N, C-alpha and C positions, 0 to 999 in steps of 0.2 A: 595285356588285359587291363581294362580300365575299371576301376572300382568306383562305385557310386558312394558319395559321401553326403550325408545330410548336412544341410546348412546349419551353421551355428545359430542357436537360438538363445534367448535370455535377455537380460537387461542390457540396454545400451549404456555406454558410459556417458555421463553428463557432459555437456559442452563446456569446455573450460572457459572461465571468465577472463576478460582482459586483465593484464597485470595491473594491480593497484585498485581494481574495482572490488566492491563488496556488496553485501545485501543492502536493501533499502532500509531506512530507519524503521519502518513499520515491521518488516520481517525480523529485524534484529530485536525489536521490542517484544514481538510475539515469542521468540526463542527465549529471551531472558526471563520474561514473566512466567512462561510455562515451566522452565527449569526451577525458578524460585519457588513455585508452588509445589513442585515435586510430581507434577502430572506427566504422563506420557502423552504422545500425540494422539494415540487412540482414546485415552481417557478424556482428554480435552475435547476431542471431536464428539464423543458420546454426550458430554455435558451440553454441547451446542446442538445436538441432534444431527450431527454430520458424521462422516467417516473420518478416521485418522488421516486418510490420504489427503483430505482437504487441508488439514493443518500442516501436513508435510509440504504441500505445494505453497502454502503461504510462507512457511519458514524458508523455503528455497527460492522465494521471490518469483515463482513460476506463475502465480496468480495472486490476487489480493482479495481479502474479505470484503463483502459488500458493507454498506453502512449498517444494515441490520445485524450482520454477523459481527461487526466491530463492537456494536453496543452489547451484543450477547457475550462477546469475549470479556468485556469489562465486567458484566454481571457475573459470569462464571468464575472469573479470577477473584472477584471481590468476595464471592461466597466461600472460596477456599481460604484466601488470605486477604483481609481488607486492605492492608498496607500495599500489597502487590497490585491489587485492583486499582487503588487510587493512583499509584505510580504509573500503571499502564494507561489509565484514562488520560493522565496528563501527558504522557509520552506520545500518544497518538492523537491528542487533541480532540477527544470525544467527550462531551460533557457527561458527567455522572448523572444517574437518573434520580436526582433530587429536585423537587419542584422549586425550592427556595434555596439558592446557593448562599453560603455563609457570607455576610457582608464584611466580616472581619478578615477575610482571606488576604494575604499579602499580595501586593501588586506584582505581577510577573513582568520581567524585562521584555521589551519589544522583541519579537522574533527577528532573527538575522535574515539576510537576503536568501541564503541557501535553504533555510527552513521555510520561508514563504514560497519559494519555488517548488520545494518538495510537496508542500501542502496543496499548491495549485495543481501540480501534476496528478496527485491522488484525487482531487476534486474533478479534474478533467476525466480521469479514468472512470470514476463513478458515473459521471454524466454520460459518457459514451459507452459505458458497460464494457470496458476493455481492461486487460491486465495492465498494471503500471508500466511494465517494460514497453508494451506497444504504445501506450500513451506518451511515454518519454520519447520514443523514436519518432512518433508523429509530430510532437511538438518541436523536436530538434529539426526535422525536415521543414516544418513551417517557418521557423525562425531563420533557417538558412535561405529559404526562398525570399523572405522579406528583406534580409540583409543584401541578397544579390540584387534586389530591385531598388536598393538604397531608400527604403521607406523608414521613416522614424516611427517611434511608438505612438506619438501624437497623431501622425498621419494615418496610421493603421486604425487607431481608435475612431477617428472621424469617418474614415471610409467604412468601417464596420457599422457604425451608427446609421449612415446613409443607406447602406445595403439592407439593414434590418428594416428600416422605414419603408423602403421600396417593396420588400417582399411580404410585408404584413398586410 
């Protein structure tokens, strides 16, 4: 006699990350700032006019907040704790909403190459409206194709400029 068994339902286990990999700098900053203010994911989401699930996805690096949501994050965190809001704005490189920045601010050190790359990937993700993981993957494949073709960065830049002029 064969018994019918229902399929197991419920949450799937998250896909394990490769050893040594971690969350992006943005996701880590969101987690640290939220915990420093004492807000839950649901509370922070409500302050932004979103669901807590959106904050959960940002923190797990499954998606990234848009430019507007990043600015709203800075505003919401500043309202709860101004020090945390200022730290968060600096950590994600979103300018605070003050029309005249203080001229006496100390000069910041030039960003390192990994920071420049990470900011560029997030800018690309915003431009293409993709999650950062997909933008990183696309950029990685793009660079691999360029290196396989033995093209230098200068050659790529000149070819892109020519291509843009032809298509406009």
